[in-house]
C-alpha positions in Angstrom: 8.7 32.5 18.1 10.2 29.6 16.0 8.2 26.4 15.8 9.7 23.2 14.5 7.5 20.7 12.8 8.0 17.0 12.6 7.1 16.2 9.0 5.5 12.8 8.6 4.6 10.7 5.6 2.1 7.8 6.0 1.4 4.8 3.9 -1.5 2.5 5.1 -3.8 0.5 2.9 -6.6 -0.1 5.5 -8.9 2.9 5.3 -10.0 2.8 8.9 -6.5 2.5 10.2 -5.3 5.2 7.8 -8.0 7.6 9.1 -7.3 6.8 12.7 -3.6 7.5 12.2 -4.3 10.8 10.4 -6.6 11.8 13.2 -4.1 10.9 15.9 -1.2 12.7 14.2 -3.4 15.7 13.6 -3.9 16.3 17.3 -0.3 17.4 17.8 0.5 20.9 16.6 4.1 20.0 16.0 3.3 17.1 13.7 2.6 17.9 10.0 1.5 15.1 7.7 3.2 16.1 4.4 2.0 13.1 2.4 -0.4 10.2 2.9 -1.3 7.4 0.6 -2.6 3.8 0.6 0.0 2.2 -1.7 3.7 1.7 -1.5 4.1 2.5 -5.2 2.7 6.0 -4.8 4.8 6.5 -1.7 7.9 5.5 -3.5 7.1 7.8 -6.4 6.5 10.7 -4.0 9.7 9.9 -2.1 11.8 10.1 -5.4 10.5 13.7 -5.8 11.6 14.5 -2.3 15.3 13.7 -2.7 17.4 16.7 -1.6 14.5 18.6 -0.1 15.4 17.5 3.5 11.8 17.9 4.7 10.7 14.4 5.8 11.4 13.4 9.4 9.3 10.3 9.8 8.0 7.7 7.4 5.2 5.5 8.8 4.7 2.4 6.7 2.3 -0.5 7.0 4.4 -3.7 7.0 2.0 -5.8 5.0 1.1 -3.7 1.9 -0.5 -5.6 -0.9 1.7 -4.0 -3.7 5.1 -4.2 -1.9 6.1 -5.9 1.3 
C-alpha cells in the first residue's frame, strides 16, 4: 500500500499558537511536519537547503513575524 504524505513546514513565533498548530497537524496521518521554527530567518535558512529536494508541499507562515514581515 502506497501512502502519500503532505509535507508541511511551519513558522510561528507565538509558542501557544505554534504548539496548537503542531498538535492539530499531528492528528492527521497523512500530514508530516518536516520542519518547524519560530523565526523567519531560520525558516529561510532551512528552505535554502531544501532547493531541489522537492519534499515540501505546504509552508505555513505567521504573517506578523518580528524578524521579517
